[in-house]
TORPA-4810 file (N, C-alpha, C, O; in nm, 3 decimals):
<nodes>
NODE_1_-0.512_-1.243_-2.739_-0.591_-1.137_-2.677_-0.643_-1.045_-2.787_-0.569_-1.008_-2.878_X
NODE_2_-0.768_-1.011_-2.779_-0.826_-0.925_-2.882_-0.769_-0.784_-2.874_-0.727_-0.738_-2.768_X
NODE_3_-0.767_-0.717_-2.986_-0.715_-0.581_-2.994_-0.797_-0.488_-2.905_-0.742_-0.402_-2.837_X
NODE_4_-0.929_-0.505_-2.906_-1.015_-0.419_-2.826_-0.994_-0.442_-2.676_-0.991_-0.347_-2.598_X
NODE_5_-0.980_-0.568_-2.635_-0.953_-0.598_-2.494_-0.820_-0.533_-2.453_-0.810_-0.474_-2.345_X
NODE_6_-0.720_-0.545_-2.538_-0.589_-0.486_-2.510_-0.600_-0.334_-2.499_-0.535_-0.273_-2.413_X
NODE_7_-0.680_-0.272_-2.585_-0.699_-0.126_-2.583_-0.764_-0.083_-2.451_-0.723_0.016_-2.391_X
NODE_8_-0.865_-0.157_-2.408_-0.932_-0.125_-2.281_-0.834_-0.141_-2.165_-0.827_-0.055_-2.076_X
NODE_9_-0.758_-0.248_-2.166_-0.660_-0.274_-2.060_-0.552_-0.164_-2.057_-0.516_-0.116_-1.950_X
NODE_10_-0.504_-0.127_-2.172_-0.402_-0.022_-2.182_-0.457_0.113_-2.135_-0.390_0.185_-2.061_X
NODE_11_-0.576_0.145_-2.178_-0.640_0.271_-2.139_-0.662_0.275_-1.988_-0.631_0.375_-1.923_X
NODE_12_-0.715_0.166_-1.933_-0.738_0.160_-1.789_-0.607_0.172_-1.712_-0.602_0.240_-1.609_X
NODE_13_-0.503_0.108_-1.761_-0.372_0.117_-1.695_-0.326_0.261_-1.688_-0.287_0.309_-1.582_X
NODE_14_-0.330_0.331_-1.801_-0.288_0.471_-1.804_-0.373_0.558_-1.712_-0.320_0.639_-1.636_X
NODE_15_-0.504_0.540_-1.717_-0.592_0.622_-1.635_-0.576_0.593_-1.486_-0.574_0.684_-1.404_X
NODE_16_-0.564_0.465_-1.451_-0.545_0.430_-1.310_-0.414_0.487_-1.256_-0.408_0.534_-1.142_X
NODE_17_-0.311_0.484_-1.339_-0.181_0.536_-1.295_-0.180_0.688_-1.284_-0.118_0.743_-1.194_X
NODE_18_-0.248_0.755_-1.375_-0.242_0.902_-1.376_-0.352_0.969_-1.296_-0.333_1.078_-1.243_X
NODE_19_-0.468_0.906_-1.286_-0.581_0.968_-1.216_-0.621_0.898_-1.087_-0.693_0.954_-1.005_X
NODE_20_-0.572_0.776_-1.070_-0.612_0.696_-0.954_-0.718_0.595_-0.994_-0.794_0.616_-1.089_X
NODE_21_-0.722_0.487_-0.921_-0.817_0.380_-0.954_-0.959_0.419_-0.916_-1.050_0.411_-0.999_X
NODE_22_-0.977_0.461_-0.791_-1.112_0.496_-0.746_-1.166_0.621_-0.816_-1.287_0.637_-0.828_X
NODE_23_-1.078_0.708_-0.860_-1.120_0.831_-0.927_-1.156_0.810_-1.073_-1.214_0.898_-1.137_X
NODE_24_-1.124_0.694_-1.126_-1.149_0.666_-1.267_-1.268_0.573_-1.280_-1.262_0.456_-1.241_X
NODE_25_-1.376_0.625_-1.334_-1.496_0.545_-1.352_-1.494_0.472_-1.485_-1.415_0.501_-1.575_X
NODE_26_-1.584_0.376_-1.496_-1.598_0.298_-1.618_-1.635_0.389_-1.736_-1.589_0.367_-1.848_X
NODE_27_-1.717_0.490_-1.711_-1.755_0.584_-1.818_-1.632_0.652_-1.878_-1.623_0.668_-2.000_X
NODE_28_-1.540_0.691_-1.794_-1.416_0.755_-1.842_-1.332_0.657_-1.922_-1.279_0.692_-2.028_X
NODE_29_-1.320_0.535_-1.873_-1.240_0.433_-1.942_-1.295_0.408_-2.082_-1.219_0.408_-2.180_X
NODE_30_-1.425_0.387_-2.093_-1.481_0.358_-2.226_-1.475_0.479_-2.317_-1.456_0.463_-2.438_X
NODE_31_-1.491_0.598_-2.263_-1.482_0.718_-2.346_-1.341_0.735_-2.403_-1.324_0.761_-2.522_X
NODE_32_-1.240_0.720_-2.319_-1.102_0.736_-2.364_-1.062_0.622_-2.458_-0.988_0.643_-2.554_X
NODE_33_-1.111_0.501_-2.431_-1.079_0.385_-2.515_-1.157_0.386_-2.646_-1.124_0.313_-2.739_X
NODE_34_-1.261_0.470_-2.652_-1.342_0.476_-2.773_-1.427_0.353_-2.793_-1.441_0.302_-2.905_X
NODE_35_-1.485_0.305_-2.683_-1.569_0.186_-2.691_-1.695_0.207_-2.607_-1.729_0.321_-2.574_X
NODE_36_-1.762_0.100_-2.573_-1.886_0.109_-2.495_-1.874_0.027_-2.367_-1.785_-0.057_-2.353_X
NODE_37_-1.965_0.054_-2.273_-1.967_-0.024_-2.150_-1.994_-0.171_-2.180_-1.936_-0.260_-2.119_X
NODE_38_-2.081_-0.195_-2.276_-2.114_-0.332_-2.311_-1.988_-0.408_-2.355_-1.968_-0.524_-2.319_X
NODE_39_-1.906_-0.341_-2.432_-1.782_-0.405_-2.479_-1.686_-0.426_-2.363_-1.626_-0.533_-2.351_X
NODE_40_-1.671_-0.326_-2.277_-1.584_-0.341_-2.161_-1.629_-0.460_-2.077_-1.547_-0.543_-2.037_X
NODE_41_-1.760_-0.469_-2.050_-1.810_-0.577_-1.966_-1.810_-0.713_-2.037_-1.825_-0.817_-1.973_X
NODE_42_-1.794_-0.711_-2.167_-1.777_-0.837_-2.241_-1.642_-0.900_-2.203_-1.631_-1.022_-2.189_X
NODE_43_-1.541_-0.817_-2.187_-1.407_-0.865_-2.156_-1.377_-0.869_-2.007_-1.299_-0.953_-1.962_X
NODE_44_-1.438_-0.781_-1.929_-1.415_-0.772_-1.786_-1.552_-0.763_-1.719_-1.622_-0.663_-1.735_X
NODE_45_-1.590_-0.865_-1.644_-1.725_-0.870_-1.586_-1.754_-0.755_-1.491_-1.869_-0.711_-1.479_X
NODE_46_-1.649_-0.706_-1.422_-1.666_-0.597_-1.326_-1.544_-0.504_-1.334_-1.442_-0.540_-1.392_X
NODE_47_-1.557_-0.387_-1.275_-1.443_-0.297_-1.267_-1.333_-0.361_-1.183_-1.215_-0.346_-1.214_X
NODE_48_-1.371_-0.432_-1.079_-1.272_-0.500_-0.995_-1.190_-0.600_-1.078_-1.068_-0.608_-1.062_X
NODE_49_-1.257_-0.675_-1.165_-1.185_-0.770_-1.250_-1.088_-0.696_-1.343_-0.977_-0.743_-1.367_X
NODE_50_-1.129_-0.581_-1.394_-1.042_-0.499_-1.478_-0.921_-0.451_-1.399_-0.808_-0.457_-1.448_X
NODE_51_-0.944_-0.405_-1.278_-0.834_-0.358_-1.193_-0.734_-0.472_-1.168_-0.613_-0.452_-1.179_X
NODE_52_-0.784_-0.589_-1.136_-0.697_-0.704_-1.111_-0.615_-0.738_-1.236_-0.496_-0.769_-1.225_X
NODE_53_-0.676_-0.733_-1.351_-0.603_-0.762_-1.476_-0.498_-0.655_-1.504_-0.387_-0.686_-1.550_X
NODE_54_-0.531_-0.530_-1.477_-0.433_-0.421_-1.495_-0.312_-0.446_-1.405_-0.198_-0.434_-1.449_X
NODE_55_-0.338_-0.480_-1.280_-0.228_-0.505_-1.186_-0.142_-0.624_-1.230_-0.019_-0.617_-1.226_X
NODE_56_-0.207_-0.731_-1.272_-0.133_-0.849_-1.317_-0.047_-0.818_-1.439_0.070_-0.856_-1.444_X
NODE_57_-0.105_-0.749_-1.537_-0.031_-0.718_-1.659_0.083_-0.620_-1.631_0.194_-0.637_-1.681_X
NODE_58_0.056_-0.518_-1.552_0.159_-0.418_-1.519_0.277_-0.483_-1.449_0.392_-0.455_-1.482_X
NODE_59_0.249_-0.569_-1.352_0.357_-0.634_-1.279_0.433_-0.730_-1.370_0.556_-0.736_-1.364_X
NODE_60_0.362_-0.804_-1.453_0.428_-0.897_-1.546_0.516_-0.821_-1.644_0.628_-0.863_-1.674_X
NODE_61_0.467_-0.709_-1.695_0.547_-0.628_-1.788_0.674_-0.576_-1.721_0.782_-0.583_-1.779_X
NODE_62_0.661_-0.525_-1.599_0.778_-0.476_-1.525_0.875_-0.590_-1.498_0.996_-0.575_-1.520_X
NODE_63_0.824_-0.703_-1.452_0.911_-0.816_-1.418_0.982_-0.868_-1.542_1.101_-0.901_-1.536_X
NODE_64_0.913_-0.877_-1.654_0.976_-0.922_-1.779_1.084_-0.825_-1.823_1.191_-0.868_-1.867_X
NODE_65_1.057_-0.695_-1.811_1.156_-0.594_-1.847_1.281_-0.609_-1.760_1.394_-0.608_-1.809_X
NODE_66_1.259_-0.621_-1.628_1.370_-0.631_-1.535_1.449_-0.761_-1.558_1.572_-0.759_-1.558_X
NODE_67_1.379_-0.872_-1.577_1.446_-1.000_-1.606_1.533_-0.988_-1.730_1.648_-1.032_-1.730_X
NODE_68_1.478_-0.928_-1.833_1.553_-0.913_-1.958_1.678_-0.828_-1.936_1.786_-0.863_-1.985_X
NODE_69_1.664_-0.719_-1.864_1.779_-0.632_-1.835_1.886_-0.708_-1.758_2.004_-0.704_-1.794_X
NODE_70_1.847_-0.778_-1.653_1.944_-0.849_-1.570_2.007_-0.966_-1.645_2.127_-0.990_-1.632_X
NODE_71_1.927_-1.037_-1.723_1.980_-1.154_-1.793_2.070_-1.119_-1.910_2.159_-1.197_-1.946_X
NODE_72_2.050_-1.002_-1.970_2.137_-0.963_-2.080_2.260_-0.887_-2.032_2.357_-0.870_-2.106_X
NODE_73_2.257_-0.841_-1.907_2.372_-0.764_-1.855_2.483_-0.854_-1.802_2.601_-0.821_-1.812_X
NODE_74_2.444_-0.969_-1.746_2.545_-1.056_-1.687_2.487_-1.195_-1.662_2.366_-1.211_-1.646_X
NODE_75_2.574_-1.291_-1.658_2.533_-1.427_-1.621_2.568_-1.455_-1.475_2.523_-1.554_-1.418_X
NODE_76_2.647_-1.369_-1.415_2.694_-1.389_-1.278_2.590_-1.338_-1.178_2.555_-1.221_-1.180_X
NODE_77_2.541_-1.426_-1.090_2.442_-1.384_-0.990_2.488_-1.266_-0.903_2.408_-1.179_-0.870_X
NODE_78_2.615_-1.263_-0.867_2.665_-1.152_-0.784_2.655_-1.019_-0.858_2.629_-0.915_-0.797_X
NODE_79_2.676_-1.022_-0.989_2.663_-0.900_-1.069_2.516_-0.858_-1.078_2.485_-0.739_-1.072_X
NODE_80_2.429_-0.956_-1.093_2.286_-0.925_-1.107_2.231_-0.854_-0.983_2.159_-0.756_-0.995_X
NODE_81_2.265_-0.904_-0.865_2.215_-0.841_-0.743_2.270_-0.699_-0.730_2.201_-0.609_-0.682_X
NODE_82_2.394_-0.678_-0.774_2.453_-0.544_-0.771_2.385_-0.452_-0.872_2.369_-0.332_-0.846_X
NODE_83_2.346_-0.505_-0.986_2.289_-0.424_-1.094_2.139_-0.399_-1.078_2.081_-0.317_-1.150_X
NODE_84_2.077_-0.468_-0.986_1.933_-0.456_-0.967_1.888_-0.310_-0.956_1.797_-0.268_-1.027_X
NODE_85_1.952_-0.234_-0.869_1.910_-0.095_-0.849_1.956_-0.004_-0.963_1.899_0.104_-0.981_X
NODE_86_2.057_-0.044_-1.040_2.092_0.032_-1.160_1.974_0.034_-1.257_1.938_0.138_-1.312_X
NODE_87_1.914_-0.084_-1.275_1.803_-0.093_-1.369_1.675_-0.033_-1.312_1.595_0.025_-1.386_X
NODE_88_1.655_-0.045_-1.181_1.539_0.019_-1.120_1.553_0.171_-1.133_1.454_0.240_-1.158_X
NODE_89_1.673_0.223_-1.115_1.696_0.366_-1.133_1.667_0.407_-1.278_1.605_0.511_-1.302_X
NODE_90_1.710_0.326_-1.374_1.682_0.354_-1.515_1.531_0.360_-1.539_1.482_0.449_-1.609_X
NODE_91_1.458_0.264_-1.482_1.313_0.259_-1.499_1.246_0.381_-1.435_1.161_0.444_-1.497_X
NODE_92_1.285_0.415_-1.313_1.225_0.529_-1.243_1.254_0.660_-1.317_1.169_0.749_-1.319_X
NODE_93_1.371_0.672_-1.377_1.406_0.795_-1.448_1.356_0.800_-1.592_1.374_0.901_-1.660_X
NODE_94_1.292_0.694_-1.638_1.240_0.695_-1.776_1.115_0.782_-1.784_1.041_0.793_-1.687_X
NODE_95_1.090_0.843_-1.900_0.971_0.928_-1.916_0.840_0.852_-1.897_0.738_0.912_-1.863_X
NODE_96_0.842_0.721_-1.917_0.719_0.643_-1.906_0.688_0.598_-1.763_0.584_0.537_-1.738_X
NODE_97_0.777_0.628_-1.668_0.757_0.587_-1.529_0.632_0.653_-1.471_0.619_0.775_-1.471_X
NODE_98_0.542_0.570_-1.420_0.423_0.620_-1.354_0.405_0.560_-1.215_0.304_0.581_-1.149_X
NODE_99_0.505_0.485_-1.172_0.496_0.423_-1.041_0.470_0.274_-1.051_0.468_0.217_-1.160_X
NODE_100_0.450_0.214_-0.938_0.426_0.071_-0.928_0.280_0.049_-0.892_0.232_0.099_-0.790_X
NODE_101_0.211_-0.025_-0.975_0.067_-0.046_-0.957_0.030_-0.101_-0.821_-0.066_-0.055_-0.760_X
NODE_102_0.105_-0.201_-0.772_0.065_-0.262_-0.646_0.080_-0.166_-0.528_0.009_-0.180_-0.429_X
NODE_103_0.170_-0.070_-0.538_0.185_0.028_-0.430_0.064_0.121_-0.428_0.005_0.147_-0.323_X
NODE_104_0.028_0.170_-0.546_-0.089_0.259_-0.554_-0.217_0.186_-0.516_-0.300_0.239_-0.441_X
NODE_105_-0.234_0.066_-0.567_-0.358_-0.008_-0.543_-0.375_-0.041_-0.394_-0.486_-0.034_-0.341_X
NODE_106_-0.267_-0.076_-0.327_-0.279_-0.110_-0.185_-0.319_0.013_-0.103_-0.387_0.001_-0.002_X
NODE_107_-0.277_0.131_-0.147_-0.316_0.254_-0.078_-0.463_0.287_-0.103_-0.532_0.336_-0.013_X
NODE_108_-0.511_0.259_-0.224_-0.651_0.290_-0.256_-0.748_0.185_-0.204_-0.867_0.212_-0.189_X
NODE_109_-0.697_0.066_-0.175_-0.781_-0.043_-0.125_-0.714_-0.101_0.000_-0.656_-0.209_-0.005_X
NODE_110_-0.722_-0.028_0.112_-0.648_-0.066_0.232_-0.705_-0.187_0.308_-0.636_-0.244_0.392_X
NODE_111_-0.829_-0.226_0.281_-0.890_-0.340_0.350_-0.818_-0.468_0.307_-0.820_-0.505_0.190_X
NODE_112_-0.756_-0.536_0.402_-0.677_-0.655_0.372_-0.761_-0.770_0.315_-0.705_-0.864_0.258_X
NODE_113_-0.892_-0.763_0.329_-0.978_-0.868_0.274_-1.016_-0.842_0.129_-1.067_-0.930_0.060_X
NODE_114_-0.991_-0.721_0.082_-1.026_-0.685_-0.055_-0.934_-0.758_-0.153_-0.813_-0.760_-0.134_X
NODE_115_-0.990_-0.819_-0.258_-0.908_-0.892_-0.355_-0.799_-0.806_-0.421_-0.692_-0.857_-0.455_X
NODE_116_-0.824_-0.678_-0.438_-0.724_-0.589_-0.498_-0.608_-0.570_-0.402_-0.492_-0.575_-0.442_X
NODE_117_-0.639_-0.550_-0.275_-0.533_-0.538_-0.174_-0.456_-0.669_-0.163_-0.333_-0.669_-0.153_X
NODE_118_-0.527_-0.780_-0.165_-0.462_-0.910_-0.154_-0.366_-0.934_-0.271_-0.255_-0.984_-0.251_X
NODE_119_-0.408_-0.900_-0.393_-0.319_-0.916_-0.508_-0.198_-0.823_-0.495_-0.085_-0.863_-0.525_X
NODE_120_-0.221_-0.700_-0.451_-0.111_-0.605_-0.432_-0.010_-0.658_-0.332_0.111_-0.651_-0.355_X
NODE_121_-0.059_-0.711_-0.223_0.027_-0.769_-0.120_0.104_-0.889_-0.175_0.223_-0.905_-0.147_X
NODE_122_0.037_-0.972_-0.253_0.102_-1.087_-0.314_0.212_-1.044_-0.412_0.319_-1.104_-0.416_X
NODE_123_0.185_-0.940_-0.490_0.285_-0.891_-0.584_0.406_-0.834_-0.512_0.519_-0.854_-0.556_X
NODE_124_0.385_-0.764_-0.404_0.495_-0.712_-0.323_0.578_-0.828_-0.269_0.701_-0.826_-0.275_X
NODE_125_0.509_-0.929_-0.215_0.577_-1.046_-0.161_0.655_-1.119_-0.271_0.768_-1.162_-0.249_X
NODE_126_0.596_-1.134_-0.387_0.663_-1.204_-0.497_0.787_-1.129_-0.544_0.887_-1.191_-0.581_X
NODE_127_0.782_-0.997_-0.542_0.901_-0.920_-0.580_1.011_-0.939_-0.477_1.129_-0.949_-0.511_X
NODE_128_0.972_-0.942_-0.350_1.070_-0.966_-0.243_1.131_-1.105_-0.260_1.252_-1.122_-0.240_X
NODE_129_1.051_-1.205_-0.295_1.102_-1.341_-0.318_1.196_-1.345_-0.438_1.294_-1.419_-0.440_X
NODE_130_1.165_-1.264_-0.538_1.251_-1.253_-0.656_1.389_-1.201_-0.614_1.492_-1.253_-0.657_X
NODE_131_1.389_-1.098_-0.532_1.516_-1.042_-0.484_1.588_-1.146_-0.398_1.710_-1.160_-0.408_X
NODE_132_1.514_-1.219_-0.315_1.576_-1.322_-0.232_1.640_-1.430_-0.318_1.746_-1.482_-0.284_X
NODE_133_1.577_-1.464_-0.426_1.633_-1.563_-0.518_1.764_-1.512_-0.578_1.863_-1.585_-0.585_X
NODE_134_1.764_-1.385_-0.622_1.888_-1.326_-0.674_1.997_-1.329_-0.567_2.112_-1.363_-0.595_X
NODE_135_1.960_-1.292_-0.445_2.058_-1.288_-0.336_2.109_-1.428_-0.303_2.228_-1.447_-0.279_X
NODE_136_2.021_-1.524_-0.303_2.061_-1.662_-0.276_2.157_-1.714_-0.383_2.256_-1.779_-0.352_X
NODE_137_2.126_-1.685_-0.507_2.213_-1.725_-0.618_2.350_-1.657_-0.609_2.450_-1.711_-0.656_X
NODE_138_2.353_-1.540_-0.548_2.479_-1.466_-0.531_2.551_-1.508_-0.402_2.649_-1.445_-0.362_X
NODE_139_2.501_-1.615_-0.338_2.560_-1.670_-0.215_2.556_-1.574_-0.097_2.647_-1.572_-0.014_X
NODE_140_2.452_-1.494_-0.090_2.430_-1.407_0.026_2.377_-1.495_0.138_2.280_-1.569_0.121_X
NODE_141_2.441_-1.487_0.254_2.405_-1.575_0.366_2.260_-1.557_0.410_2.184_-1.654_0.418_X
NODE_142_2.220_-1.433_0.438_2.082_-1.405_0.480_2.007_-1.342_0.362_1.976_-1.223_0.361_X
NODE_143_1.978_-1.425_0.262_1.913_-1.378_0.140_1.774_-1.318_0.169_1.736_-1.218_0.109_X
NODE_144_1.700_-1.379_0.260_1.566_-1.330_0.293_1.574_-1.193_0.361_1.495_-1.103_0.331_X
NODE_145_1.668_-1.177_0.452_1.685_-1.050_0.521_1.725_-0.939_0.426_1.671_-0.828_0.432_X
NODE_146_1.820_-0.968_0.338_1.861_-0.869_0.239_1.746_-0.835_0.146_1.727_-0.719_0.110_X
NODE_147_1.670_-0.936_0.107_1.556_-0.913_0.016_1.454_-0.820_0.081_1.399_-0.732_0.015_X
NODE_148_1.429_-0.839_0.208_1.335_-0.750_0.278_1.389_-0.607_0.281_1.316_-0.512_0.255_X
NODE_149_1.517_-0.593_0.313_1.577_-0.460_0.316_1.571_-0.393_0.179_1.534_-0.276_0.169_X
NODE_150_1.607_-0.466_0.074_1.608_-0.407_-0.061_1.467_-0.378_-0.111_1.445_-0.279_-0.181_X
NODE_151_1.371_-0.464_-0.077_1.234_-0.437_-0.121_1.177_-0.314_-0.050_1.099_-0.239_-0.109_X
NODE_152_1.216_-0.294_0.076_1.172_-0.172_0.146_1.231_-0.048_0.080_1.163_0.053_0.063_X
NODE_153_1.359_-0.056_0.043_1.422_0.055_-0.029_1.351_0.081_-0.162_1.320_0.195_-0.197_X
NODE_154_1.326_-0.027_-0.236_1.260_-0.017_-0.366_1.123_0.047_-0.352_1.094_0.146_-0.420_X
NODE_155_1.039_-0.008_-0.266_0.903_0.044_-0.252_0.902_0.187_-0.201_0.822_0.269_-0.246_X
NODE_156_0.988_0.218_-0.107_0.994_0.354_-0.056_1.041_0.454_-0.160_0.984_0.562_-0.173_X
NODE_157_1.143_0.418_-0.235_1.194_0.507_-0.339_1.092_0.526_-0.450_1.074_0.638_-0.500_X
NODE_158_1.026_0.418_-0.490_0.924_0.429_-0.595_0.809_0.518_-0.547_0.760_0.602_-0.622_X
NODE_159_0.767_0.499_-0.423_0.660_0.582_-0.367_0.702_0.730_-0.365_0.624_0.817_-0.403_X
NODE_160_0.824_0.756_-0.321_0.873_0.895_-0.317_0.879_0.955_-0.457_0.844_1.071_-0.476_X
NODE_161_0.923_0.877_-0.555_0.932_0.927_-0.693_0.794_0.942_-0.756_0.775_1.029_-0.842_X
NODE_162_0.697_0.860_-0.714_0.559_0.878_-0.760_0.505_1.011_-0.710_0.434_1.082_-0.782_X
NODE_163_0.538_1.043_-0.587_0.488_1.165_-0.526_0.557_1.289_-0.582_0.493_1.393_-0.601_X
NODE_164_0.688_1.278_-0.609_0.765_1.392_-0.659_0.875_1.340_-0.749_0.978_1.290_-0.703_X
NODE_165_0.851_1.352_-0.879_0.953_1.308_-0.976_1.082_1.385_-0.954_1.080_1.505_-0.928_X
NODE_166_1.193_1.314_-0.965_1.323_1.379_-0.948_1.357_1.411_-0.804_1.443_1.496_-0.779_X
NODE_167_1.293_1.346_-0.710_1.318_1.374_-0.569_1.457_1.330_-0.523_1.506_1.374_-0.419_X
NODE_168_1.519_1.243_-0.600_1.649_1.190_-0.561_1.638_1.064_-0.478_1.740_1.004_-0.443_X
NODE_169_1.517_1.023_-0.446_1.498_0.905_-0.361_1.562_0.781_-0.422_1.623_0.702_-0.350_X
NODE_170_1.549_0.763_-0.551_1.603_0.642_-0.613_1.756_0.643_-0.610_1.819_0.539_-0.593_X
NODE_171_1.814_0.760_-0.625_1.961_0.773_-0.620_2.013_0.730_-0.483_2.111_0.656_-0.474_X
NODE_172_1.946_0.777_-0.377_1.990_0.743_-0.242_1.953_0.599_-0.206_2.026_0.534_-0.130_X
NODE_173_1.844_0.550_-0.258_1.808_0.409_-0.236_1.912_0.318_-0.301_1.949_0.215_-0.244_X
NODE_174_1.957_0.357_-0.418_2.061_0.280_-0.488_2.190_0.278_-0.406_2.254_0.174_-0.394_X
NODE_175_2.228_0.392_-0.350_2.349_0.398_-0.266_2.333_0.311_-0.142_2.426_0.239_-0.103_X
NODE_176_2.217_0.317_-0.080_2.190_0.235_0.040_2.189_0.086_0.003_2.238_0.003_0.080_X
NODE_177_2.134_0.053_-0.112_2.131_-0.086_-0.157_2.272_-0.140_-0.172_2.300_-0.253_-0.133_X
NODE_178_2.359_-0.061_-0.229_2.499_-0.105_-0.248_2.564_-0.134_-0.112_2.633_-0.235_-0.097_X
NODE_179_2.541_-0.047_-0.016_2.596_-0.068_0.118_2.541_-0.197_0.180_2.615_-0.276_0.237_X
NODE_180_2.410_-0.217_0.166_2.347_-0.338_0.222_2.398_-0.464_0.154_2.426_-0.564_0.221_X
NODE_181_2.410_-0.460_0.022_2.457_-0.577_-0.052_2.603_-0.608_-0.016_2.638_-0.723_0.010_X
NODE_182_2.687_-0.504_-0.014_2.827_-0.525_0.024_2.838_-0.582_0.166_2.918_-0.672_0.192_X
NODE_183_2.757_-0.530_0.256_2.759_-0.578_0.394_2.709_-0.722_0.406_2.758_-0.799_0.489_X
NODE_184_2.613_-0.758_0.325_2.557_-0.893_0.330_2.652_-0.997_0.273_2.640_-1.116_0.303_X
NODE_185_2.744_-0.953_0.190_2.840_-1.045_0.127_2.952_-1.085_0.221_3.021_-1.183_0.196_X
NODE_186_2.970_-1.011_0.329_3.082_-1.037_0.422_3.050_-1.152_0.515_3.133_-1.187_0.600_X
</nodes>
């Protein structure tokens, strides 16, 4: 990936997270990135294509970070499912936390036919499937049900923390997750 493409992608990510996607125009992105519209459109044919790439990269970065945390913390699937919210809490409490792209994007693009909304929905579903896989590996009987419950906690807590940093939502979501996981193991 070219350095300039990466700079545009990084700049757009920051601006979309801090100012909103619809509120951030291409002129702002190129000004902050220190480039031109021509260069932006060389790498991204449309703003929509840029938004989709931002969402894909943001989700991949988060997923890679979380995978690394879980894989280096334990080899035991039961431990991983228990530690999931420990690491999510660490991420939410980090200074770099700006929220989850697919949550914000789905709110800004509510039309289910919109490609941005569709990608956001797919990313939410894929995260739920990821949790279901962890639960299944931990021998949770209703892995899909637990995954839905935990993903609802995750998305709700992240949304609450996006709206008000330090709200305590992640702390209580973590406590609720532990109760749900313990209950699902019985």
